[in-house]
C-alpha positions in Angstrom: 53.4 29.7 69.9 52.8 33.4 69.6 53.4 33.8 73.4 56.8 32.1 73.0 57.7 34.2 70.0 56.8 37.4 71.9 58.8 36.2 75.0 61.9 35.5 72.8 61.5 39.0 71.1 61.2 40.7 74.5 64.2 38.9 76.0 66.3 39.7 72.9 65.3 43.4 73.2 66.4 43.4 76.9 69.7 41.7 76.2 70.5 44.1 73.3 70.1 47.2 75.5 73.2 48.2 77.4 73.4 50.5 80.4 77.2 50.7 80.0 78.1 54.4 79.8 81.9 53.9 79.4 81.8 55.2 75.9 80.0 58.4 76.7 81.8 61.7 77.3 81.5 63.1 80.8 81.4 66.8 81.7 82.0 69.0 84.7 79.6 71.9 85.1 80.2 75.1 86.9 78.8 78.6 87.4 81.2 81.4 86.5 81.3 84.9 87.9 79.8 87.8 86.0 82.7 90.2 85.3 80.5 93.1 84.2 76.9 93.8 83.2 74.7 96.4 81.6 71.5 97.5 83.3 69.2 100.5 82.8 69.0 103.1 85.5 65.3 102.3 86.0 62.5 100.0 84.7 59.0 100.7 83.5 56.3 98.2 84.3 55.4 95.9 81.4 58.6 96.7 79.4 61.3 94.2 78.4 65.0 95.0 78.8 68.1 93.3 77.3 70.6 92.7 80.1 74.1 92.1 78.9 76.7 90.0 80.8 80.4 89.6 80.3 82.3 86.6 81.8 85.7 85.0 81.7 86.0 81.4 80.7 88.9 79.7 82.5 89.9 77.9 79.3 88.9 77.7 75.7 87.5 74.2 76.4 84.7 75.7 78.5 81.3 75.6 76.7 78.6 78.1 77.4 75.5 76.2 78.9 73.2 79.1 79.7 72.6 81.7 82.4 72.0 80.7 86.0 68.9 82.6 86.9 67.1 82.2 90.2 64.0 84.2 91.3 63.0 84.9 94.9 60.2 87.5 95.1 61.8 90.6 93.7 65.4 89.3 93.8 67.2 87.8 90.8 70.4 85.8 91.3 72.5 85.6 88.1 75.6 83.7 87.0 77.0 82.0 83.9 76.8 78.3 83.5 79.5 76.4 81.6 80.6 72.8 81.0 84.0 71.3 80.1 84.6 67.8 78.9 86.4 65.7 81.5 89.9 64.5 80.5 90.2 67.1 77.7 93.6 68.7 77.2 93.2 72.4 77.1 95.5 75.3 76.3 96.6 77.3 79.3 95.9 80.5 77.4 93.0 82.4 78.9 90.5 83.4 76.2 89.1 86.9 75.8 86.0 87.9 77.8 82.8 86.3 76.5 79.4 88.0 76.2 75.8 86.8 76.6 72.5 88.5 77.3 69.0 87.7 78.3 65.6 89.6 78.2 64.0 90.7 81.4 60.4 91.6 81.5 59.2 93.9 84.4 56.1 92.4 85.9 55.9 94.1 89.3 56.1 97.5 90.9 58.6 98.7 93.5 62.1 97.6 92.7 64.2 94.6 91.6 67.4 93.4 93.2 69.9 91.7 90.9 72.6 89.6 92.7 75.4 89.0 90.2 77.7 86.1 91.1 81.2 87.3 91.6 83.0 84.1 92.7 84.1 82.8 96.1 85.9 84.4 99.0 88.8 82.9 101.1 86.3 80.9 103.1 84.8 79.4 99.9 81.6 81.4 100.4 79.8 82.8 97.4 80.2 86.5 96.7 77.5 88.6 95.0 77.3 92.2 93.8 73.8 93.6 94.5 72.2 96.2 92.3 68.7 97.6 93.0 66.7 99.0 90.1 63.5 101.0 90.7 60.4 100.5 88.7 59.1 103.9 87.7 55.6 104.9 86.3 
């Protein structure tokens, strides 16, 4: 009898769960160009620096999702991640520049190359602005 009760409870649980996502909001995610940035002229090993970014949201409906940050040896690729709810009606007014920042800790000697995402060219290829910062003693 206990096995039948457990089986019925298990089946009821399975039937009550729905994988239907029709009622959930959906979003489109994108990486926006960095309009401007603030970097020091040089770094010191072991120090942490605040790097400030300014970016342009295409609409007021775009929500900041974080900073796109990719590491490859001494190269850092940076952009701004946003999301916008699908099927949302947005004003055509372009909002003012937005700002964000992140902390960067210097862990290696030599230099760091920051590649700031600047958008796409006519051939739909990504454009980056490269900045090299030396680590000094």
